[in-house]
C-alpha positions as CSV (number, residue, x, y, z in Angstrom):
1,M,0.7,0.8,-10.8
2,L,-2.7,1.2,-9.4
3,T,-3.9,4.6,-8.0
4,S,-5.6,4.7,-4.6
5,K,-8.9,5.3,-6.4
6,Q,-8.4,2.2,-8.6
7,R,-7.4,0.2,-5.6
8,A,-10.5,1.3,-3.7
9,F,-12.6,0.4,-6.7
10,L,-11.1,-3.1,-6.9
11,R,-11.5,-3.6,-3.2
12,S,-15.2,-2.9,-3.6
13,L,-15.4,-5.5,-6.4
14,A,-13.5,-8.1,-4.4
15,M,-16.1,-8.0,-1.6
16,N,-18.4,-10.0,-3.8
17,E,-15.8,-12.4,-5.1
18,D,-15.4,-16.0,-3.7
19,T,-12.0,-17.0,-2.3
20,I,-10.6,-19.3,-5.0
21,L,-7.0,-19.7,-3.9
22,M,-5.9,-21.4,-0.7
23,V,-2.3,-21.4,0.6
24,G,-1.9,-24.2,3.1
25,K,0.8,-26.3,4.7
26,G,2.3,-26.9,1.3
27,G,3.2,-23.2,1.2
28,M,4.0,-21.4,-2.1
29,S,4.3,-24.1,-4.7
30,E,4.4,-24.0,-8.4
31,Q,0.9,-25.4,-8.4
32,I,-0.4,-22.4,-6.4
33,T,1.4,-20.0,-8.7
34,K,0.0,-21.6,-11.8
35,Q,-3.5,-21.6,-10.3
36,A,-3.2,-17.9,-9.5
37,D,-1.9,-17.1,-12.9
38,D,-4.7,-19.0,-14.7
39,A,-7.3,-17.4,-12.5
40,L,-5.9,-13.9,-13.1
41,R,-6.0,-14.5,-16.8
42,A,-9.6,-15.6,-16.6
43,R,-10.9,-13.2,-14.0
44,E,-8.4,-10.3,-13.6
45,L,-9.3,-10.1,-9.8
46,I,-8.9,-13.0,-7.4
47,K,-9.2,-13.5,-3.7
48,G,-6.9,-15.8,-1.8
49,K,-6.6,-17.1,1.7
50,V,-3.6,-18.2,3.8
51,L,-4.6,-21.1,6.1
52,E,-3.2,-21.3,9.7
53,T,-1.1,-24.3,8.7
54,A,0.9,-22.3,6.1
55,D,4.5,-21.3,6.7
56,V,4.0,-17.8,5.1
57,T,2.0,-14.8,6.2
58,P,-0.9,-13.5,4.1
59,R,1.3,-10.4,3.1
60,E,4.2,-12.6,2.2
61,A,2.0,-14.9,0.1
62,A,0.3,-12.0,-1.7
63,E,3.6,-10.3,-2.5
64,M,5.3,-13.5,-3.7
65,L,2.3,-14.4,-5.9
66,A,2.1,-10.8,-7.3
67,L,5.8,-11.0,-8.2
68,E,5.5,-14.4,-9.8
69,T,2.3,-13.6,-11.7
70,D,3.1,-10.0,-12.6
71,S,0.0,-8.8,-10.8
72,E,-0.6,-6.2,-8.1
73,V,-1.6,-6.7,-4.5
74,V,-4.9,-4.8,-4.0
75,Q,-5.3,-5.6,-0.3
76,V,-4.4,-7.9,2.5
77,I,-6.9,-8.2,5.4
78,G,-6.5,-10.8,8.1
79,S,-5.8,-14.1,6.4
80,K,-7.1,-13.0,3.0
81,F,-5.6,-11.1,0.1
82,V,-6.7,-9.8,-3.3
83,L,-4.6,-9.7,-6.5
84,F,-5.3,-7.9,-9.8
85,R,-3.8,-8.2,-13.2
86,R,-5.3,-6.6,-16.3
87,N,-5.9,-9.0,-19.2
88,T,-4.7,-6.9,-22.1
89,E,-6.3,-9.2,-24.7
90,Q,-9.8,-9.4,-23.1
91,P,-10.2,-6.9,-20.3
92,K,-13.1,-7.6,-18.0
93,I,-12.9,-4.9,-15.4
94,E,-13.0,-1.2,-16.3
95,L,-10.8,0.7,-14.0
96,P,-11.5,4.4,-13.1
97,K,-9.0,6.6,-14.9
98,A,-6.1,7.8,-12.9
99,K,-7.2,11.4,-13.3
100,G,-10.5,13.0,-14.3
101,G,-12.8,10.3,-12.9
102,K,-13.8,8.7,-16.2
103,K,-13.6,5.0,-16.7
104,R,-11.1,3.4,-19.2
105,Q,-10.9,0.1,-20.9
């Protein structure tokens, strides 16, 4: 579970990330879930977008993907969402510690 400080840190990182996941009229397919899972493994932090043609809201899409990929919803703004999942084998993002303000691996 992310703390509010960690969530804020990840939101700041996500601002510079490209949107790599698009949920469209096909909705939440296995392909979207696999794409999200692969991207989370490689990057830890991904940004997605729900197109107007989709049959799910951005919040619904983010929560479904988070559940299916064992990741956490960092934020949902408008049609975009951000997910995070730590890669325990090869961590790429150092999160601030929950207490004390020091960074951890």
